[in-house]
FILUM-88353 format. One record per residue: residue number from 1; residue in one letter; x negated, y negated, z negated of N, C-alpha, C, O in turn. Coordinates in Angstrom, 2 decimals, padded with zeros to 5 digits, always signed. Each point is the difference from the previous one (the first is absolute). Layout:
FILUM-88353
     k   r       n.u       n.v       n.w      ca.u      ca.v      ca.w       c.u       c.v       c.w       o.u       o.v       o.w
   NUM   a         X         Y         Z         X         Y         Z         X         Y         Z         X         Y         Z
...
end
This chain:
FILUM-88353
     k   r       n.u       n.v       n.w      ca.u      ca.v      ca.w       c.u       c.v       c.w       o.u       o.v       o.w
     1   t   +053.07   +143.71   +079.30   +000.38   +001.40   +000.05   +001.42   +000.10   +000.55   +000.66   -001.01   +000.25
     2   v   -000.20   +002.24   -000.07   +001.37   +000.19   +000.47   +001.02   -000.42   -001.05   +001.18   -000.19   +000.30
     3   q   -001.65   +000.03   -001.54   +000.89   -000.42   -001.08   +000.10   -001.52   -000.10   +000.77   -000.52   -000.80
     4   g   -001.53   -000.19   +001.62   +000.00   -001.45   -000.06   -001.20   -000.52   -000.78   -000.93   +000.75   -000.27
     5   w   +000.97   -001.99   -000.07   -001.11   -000.63   -000.72   +000.23   +000.17   -001.48   +000.98   -000.52   -000.55
     6   e   -001.86   +001.24   -000.11   +000.17   +000.29   -001.42   -000.56   -001.10   -000.89   +000.26   +000.00   -001.21
     7   g   -001.01   -000.92   +001.77   -000.66   -001.01   -000.82   +000.86   -001.15   -000.44   -000.43   -000.81   -000.82
     8   g   +001.65   +000.71   +001.34   +000.86   -001.12   -000.38   -000.68   -001.33   +000.31   -000.44   -000.22   +001.13
     9   r   +000.36   -000.66   -002.11   -000.62   -001.31   +000.20   -001.49   +000.01   -000.35   -000.64   -001.05   +000.01
    10   h   +000.09   +002.21   -000.31   -001.40   +000.08   -000.40   -000.96   -000.43   +001.12   -001.13   -000.40   -000.28
    11   w   +001.58   +000.50   +001.52   -000.85   -000.42   +001.12   -000.15   -001.51   +000.05   -000.89   -000.52   +000.67
    12   l   +001.76   -000.20   -001.38   +000.02   -001.45   +000.04   -000.83   -000.55   -001.17   +000.41   +000.07   -001.15
    13   n   -001.58   -000.62   +001.49   -000.86   -000.61   -001.01   -000.67   -001.21   +000.61   +000.23   -000.31   +001.17
    14   s   -001.05   -000.37   -001.93   -000.59   -001.25   +000.49   -000.84   +000.22   +001.25   -000.02   -000.86   +000.88
    15   a   -000.67   +001.98   -000.76   -000.82   +000.26   +001.18   +000.85   +000.30   +001.23   -000.29   -000.50   +001.09
    16   t   +001.34   +001.30   -001.25   +000.81   +000.33   +001.17   +000.83   -001.19   +000.46   +000.24   -000.15   +001.20
    17   v   +000.20   -000.68   -002.12   +000.76   -001.19   +000.40   -000.89   -000.94   +000.82   +000.43   -000.52   +001.03
    18   v   -001.65   +000.31   -001.48   -000.94   -000.85   +000.75   -000.27   +000.62   +001.36   -000.04   -000.70   +001.01
    19   g   -000.15   +002.00   -000.96   -000.24   +000.67   +001.27   +001.17   -000.14   +000.96   -000.20   -000.26   +001.18
    20   r   +001.41   +000.44   -001.68   +001.20   -000.15   +000.83   +000.16   -001.44   +000.49   +000.36   -000.23   +001.16
    21   n   -000.63   -000.73   -002.03   +000.09   -001.41   +000.40   -001.04   -000.33   +001.07   +000.29   -000.72   +000.95
    22   n   -001.50   +001.25   -001.11   -001.04   -000.23   +001.01   +000.37   +000.65   +001.33   -000.24   -000.57   +001.06
    23   l   +000.82   +001.76   -001.11   +000.45   +000.65   +001.23   +001.08   -000.83   +000.69   -000.03   -000.19   +001.21
    24   a   +000.98   -000.30   -001.99   +001.06   -000.85   +000.57   -000.60   -001.23   +000.67   +000.41   -000.39   +001.09
    25   m   -001.38   -000.22   -001.75   -000.64   -001.19   +000.57   -000.70   +000.36   +001.32   +000.09   -000.76   +000.97
    26   s   -000.78   +001.88   -000.94   -000.69   +000.43   +001.22   +000.98   +000.31   +001.12   -000.25   -000.35   +001.15
    27   l   +001.34   +001.01   -001.48   +000.99   +000.35   +001.02   +000.67   -001.23   +000.60   +000.36   +000.00   +001.18
    28   l   -000.20   -001.04   -001.99   +000.67   -001.21   +000.47   -000.94   -001.03   +000.61   +000.45   -001.00   +000.55
    29   a   -001.75   +001.23   -000.64   -000.99   -000.96   +000.51   -000.03   +000.02   +001.53   +000.27   +001.01   +000.64
    30   t   -000.60   -002.16   -000.08   -000.11   -000.09   +001.46   -001.34   +000.53   +000.50   -000.14   +000.32   +001.18
    31   k   -000.84   -000.25   -002.07   -001.32   +000.53   +000.36   -000.45   +000.96   -001.09   +000.39   -000.15   -001.16
    32   g   -001.19   +001.11   +001.53   -000.51   +000.95   -000.97   +000.19   +001.42   +000.48   +000.16   +000.23   +001.20
    33   p   -000.17   +000.71   -002.12   +000.04   +001.41   +000.40   +001.28   +000.40   +000.75   -000.04   +000.92   +000.82
    34   y   +001.14   -001.58   -001.09   +001.26   +000.35   +000.67   +000.31   -000.95   +001.15   +000.94   +000.22   +000.76
    35   d   -001.73   -001.27   -000.64   -000.01   -000.88   +001.16   +001.38   -000.38   +000.55   +000.32   +000.27   +001.16
    36   n   +000.48   -000.91   -002.02   +001.29   -000.56   +000.44   +001.01   +001.08   +000.43   +000.84   -000.26   +000.85
    37   k   -000.93   +001.44   -001.43   +000.90   +001.09   +000.39   +001.40   -000.17   -000.59   +000.97   +000.53   +000.53
    38   l   -000.87   -001.27   -001.63   +001.28   -000.17   -000.66   +000.38   -001.48   +000.01   -000.65   -000.82   -000.64
    39   d   +001.71   +000.50   +001.38   +000.47   -001.38   +000.08   +001.47   -000.04   -000.41   +000.87   +000.29   +000.81
    40   p   -000.60   -000.66   -002.06   +001.39   -000.03   -000.46   +000.90   -000.90   +000.85   +001.19   +000.30   +000.17
    41   a   -001.73   -001.38   +000.37   +000.81   -000.90   +000.82   +000.46   +000.70   +001.28   +001.13   -000.19   +000.45
    42   a   -002.01   +000.98   +000.14   +000.37   +000.74   +001.23   +001.07   +001.05   -000.30   +000.92   +000.19   +000.79
    43   v   -001.05   +000.48   -001.93   +000.99   +001.01   -000.38   +001.35   -000.67   -000.28   +001.04   +000.48   +000.45
    44   a   -001.07   -001.59   -001.19   +001.24   -000.73   -000.30   +000.67   -000.48   +001.28   +001.21   +000.12   +000.16
    45   k   -002.00   -000.67   +000.75   +000.54   -000.51   +001.26   +000.60   +001.14   +000.83   +001.04   -000.17   +000.63
    46   k   -001.68   +001.32   -000.65   +000.50   +001.17   +000.74   +001.38   +000.40   -000.50   +000.81   +000.55   +000.75
    47   h   -000.54   -000.83   -002.01   +001.29   +000.33   -000.60   +000.91   -001.23   -000.11   +000.90   -000.06   -000.84
    48   d   -001.14   -000.91   +001.71   +000.83   -001.21   +000.12   +000.00   -000.87   -001.24   +001.04   -000.57   -000.36
    49   h   -002.18   +000.45   -000.30   -000.15   -000.88   -001.16   -001.12   -001.00   +000.31   -001.14   +000.19   -000.42
    50   s   +001.48   -001.23   +001.14   -001.03   -000.93   +000.45   -000.10   -001.27   -000.85   -001.05   -000.65   +000.01
    51   s   +002.09   +000.29   -000.75   -000.10   -001.18   -000.86   -000.77   +000.37   -001.26   +000.00   +001.17   -000.39
    52   p   -000.66   -002.13   -000.24   -000.76   +000.32   -001.21   +000.84   +000.68   -001.09   -000.44   +000.99   -000.59
    53   k   +001.63   -001.51   +000.31   +000.85   +000.58   -001.05   +000.42   +001.41   +000.36   -000.04   +000.91   -000.83
    54   s   +000.45   -000.72   +002.07   +000.44   +001.32   +000.43   -001.16   +001.00   -000.04   +000.19   +001.14   -000.42
    55   a   -001.37   -001.57   +000.86   -001.18   +000.88   -000.02   -000.38   +000.37   -001.43   -000.35   +001.14   -000.28
    56   a   +000.42   -002.11   -000.63   -000.32   +000.26   -001.40   +001.01   +000.98   -000.62   -000.40   +000.92   -000.71
    57   d   +001.68   -001.11   +000.98   +001.02   +000.92   -000.49   -000.24   +001.40   +000.55   +000.16   +001.00   -000.72
    58   f   -000.54   -000.92   +001.97   -000.29   +001.29   +000.64   -001.15   +000.71   -000.71   +000.08   +001.19   -000.29
    59   v   -001.16   -001.92   +000.01   -001.17   +000.58   -000.67   +000.37   +000.49   -001.40   -000.39   +001.09   -000.40
    60   v   +001.13   -001.90   -000.35   +000.41   +000.39   -001.34   +000.87   +001.27   +000.06   -000.19   +000.92   -000.78
    61   g   +001.11   -000.90   +001.71   +000.86   +001.17   +000.16   -000.77   +001.23   +000.44   +000.27   +001.11   -000.47
    62   l   -001.22   -001.30   +001.35   -000.79   +001.11   +000.52   -000.85   +000.65   -001.09   -000.02   +001.22   -000.13
    63   f   -000.67   -002.04   -000.64   -000.93   +000.55   -000.99   +000.62   +000.28   -001.37   -000.47   +000.88   -000.71
    64   l   +001.50   -001.61   +000.35   +000.59   +000.19   -001.33   +001.40   +000.59   +000.05   +000.54   +000.40   -001.03
    65   q   +000.05   -000.33   +002.20   +001.30   +000.62   +000.24   +001.06   -000.45   -001.01   +000.82   +000.79   -000.47
    66   g   -000.87   -002.07   +000.16   +001.00   -000.58   -000.90   -000.27   +000.27   -001.48   +000.76   -000.45   -000.86
    67   d   -001.83   +001.19   +000.57   -000.30   +000.36   -001.39   -000.91   -001.05   -000.64   -001.14   +000.30   -000.38
    68   v   +001.65   -001.50   +000.27   -000.76   -001.10   -000.60   +000.98   -000.91   -000.74   +001.10   -000.27   +000.48
    69   q   -001.50   -000.19   -001.64   +000.87   -000.87   -000.78   +000.21   -001.31   +000.74   -000.87   -000.45   +000.75
    70   s   +002.01   -000.16   -000.95   +000.35   -001.22   +000.72   -000.99   -001.13   -000.26   -000.29   -000.78   +000.90
    71   n   -000.23   +000.67   -002.13   -000.94   -001.09   -000.28   -001.33   +000.21   +000.74   -000.64   -000.97   +000.40
    72   v   +000.23   +002.22   -000.21   -001.23   +000.27   +000.76   +000.23   -000.31   +001.48   -000.84   -000.61   +000.65
    73   r   +001.99   +001.03   -000.14   +000.35   -000.27   +001.40   +000.06   -001.51   +000.26   -000.52   -000.48   +001.00
    74   e   +001.14   -000.26   -001.92   +000.10   -001.45   +000.16   -001.38   -000.66   -000.04   -000.27   -000.92   +000.78
    75   a   -000.59   +001.39   -001.67   -001.37   -000.55   -000.08   -000.76   +000.26   +001.29   -000.72   -000.87   +000.49
    76   l   +000.87   +002.06   +000.06   -000.66   +000.32   +001.28   +000.50   -000.92   +001.11   -000.78   -000.56   +000.76
    77   l   +002.09   +000.43   -000.68   +000.58   -000.76   +001.11   -000.22   -001.50   -000.12   +000.17   -000.72   +000.99
    78   k   -000.54   +000.22   -002.18   -000.34   -001.42   -000.13   -001.24   -000.35   +000.80   -000.18   -001.15   +000.40
    79   a   -000.67   +002.13   -000.15   -001.24   -000.22   +000.74   +000.22   -000.03   +001.51   -000.93   -000.29   +000.75
    80   v   +002.13   +000.57   -000.30   +000.28   +000.07   +001.44   +000.19   -001.40   +000.56   +000.84   -000.76   -000.49
    81   p   -001.61   +000.41   +001.52   +000.19   -001.33   +000.61   +001.30   -000.04   +000.79   +000.46   +001.03   +000.50
    82   s   +000.12   -002.21   -000.37   +001.23   -000.12   +000.79   -000.29   +000.17   +001.49   +000.82   +000.54   +000.74
    83   t   -001.98   -001.01   -000.31   -000.46   +000.23   +001.37   -001.51   +000.27   -000.07   -000.66   -000.35   -000.98
    84   s   +000.15   +000.98   +002.01   -001.42   +000.29   +000.00   -000.53   +000.09   +001.41   +000.62   +000.59   +000.88
    85   d   -001.79   -001.21   -000.67   -000.67   +000.11   +001.29   -000.77   +001.31   +000.09   -000.25   +000.51   +001.10
    86   d   -000.14   +000.04   -002.24   -000.77   +001.24   -000.03   +000.68   +001.00   -000.92   -000.44   +000.22   -001.13
    87   t   +001.51   +000.39   +001.61   +000.75   +000.96   -000.79   -000.87   +001.18   -000.39   +000.12   +000.52   -001.11
    88   s   -000.97   -000.09   +002.01   -000.84   +001.16   -000.28   -000.86   -000.19   -001.24   -000.12   +000.91   -000.82
    89   k   -000.48   -002.08   +000.68   -000.91   -000.24   -001.14   +000.75   +000.00   -001.33   -000.39   +000.74   -000.91
    90   w   +001.44   -001.53   +000.77   +000.69   -000.06   -001.28   +000.72   +001.29   -000.30   +000.13   +000.37   -001.17
    91   l   +000.37   +000.35   +002.22   +000.71   +001.25   -000.27   -000.97   +001.10   -000.43   +000.39   +000.90   -000.75
    92   r   -001.62   -000.95   +001.21   -001.02   +000.93   -000.50   -000.23   -000.26   -001.50   -000.06   +000.94   -000.79
    93   q   -000.05   -002.20   +000.42   -000.21   -000.34   -001.41   +001.23   +000.37   -000.83   -000.13   +000.51   -001.11
    94   f   +001.30   -000.77   +001.64   +001.24   +000.35   -000.68   +000.10   +001.51   -000.20   +000.35   +000.46   -001.08
    95   t   -000.65   +000.29   +002.12   +000.04   +001.46   -000.07   -000.97   +000.52   -001.05   +000.32   +000.92   -000.74
    96   y   -001.51   -001.53   +000.68   -000.97   +000.38   -001.02   +000.59   -000.24   -001.40   -000.18   +000.83   -000.89
    97   s   +000.87   -001.94   +000.71   +000.63   -000.29   -001.29   +001.04   +001.07   -000.35   +000.13   +000.38   -001.16
    98   v   +000.59   +000.08   +002.15   +001.03   +001.02   -000.23   -000.63   +001.35   -000.37   +000.42   +000.63   -000.97
    99   v   -001.43   -000.20   +001.73   -000.56   +001.34   -000.23   -000.95   +000.07   -001.19   -000.48   +001.07   -000.34
   100   t   +000.22   -002.21   -000.30   -000.81   +000.03   -001.21   +000.85   -000.20   -001.26   -000.53   -000.10   -001.10
   101   l   +001.84   +000.02   +001.27   +000.91   -000.09   -001.14   +000.04   +001.34   -000.76   -000.14   +001.06   +000.61
   102   p   +000.34   -001.11   -001.91   +000.17   +001.25   -000.75   +001.16   +000.86   +000.54   -000.09   +001.23   +000.00
   103   e   +001.15   -001.88   +000.46   +001.15   +000.73   +000.54   -000.41   +000.85   +001.20   +000.50   +001.12   +000.16
   104   y   -001.40   -001.64   +000.67   -000.46   +000.77   +001.15   -000.96   +001.10   -000.44   +000.07   +001.12   +000.50
   105   q   -000.94   -001.42   -001.43   -000.98   +000.98   -000.47   +000.71   +001.23   -000.61   -000.54   +001.11   +000.05
   106   l   +001.71   -001.31   -000.61   +000.71   +001.08   -000.67   +001.09   +000.63   +000.87   +000.70   +000.91   -000.45
   107   c   -000.55   -001.39   +001.67   +001.08   +000.57   +000.82   -000.37   +001.34   +000.59   +000.81   +000.60   +000.71
end
């Protein structure tokens, strides 16, 4: 409505979380209904973040805008390879990990 969302966190339940996670998986997949339309590695590279660490920091900043506890950020970044032959694949998985965090669901 023009007054905003009156439901607060009521929209967030086990069914909607699963639905949102499935949508994220579909959007990040290379095949399926969205057919490779979203490539986090291409977006990161477009913004001059081509190394794995830089791309991961970019994704965290993009989706969480710094609103994540340091221990969660550190746990996410532990999964980042120092080098990668297939940045697109691991960054899709990394991005999925970011957008399925409670911090993202509540942002």
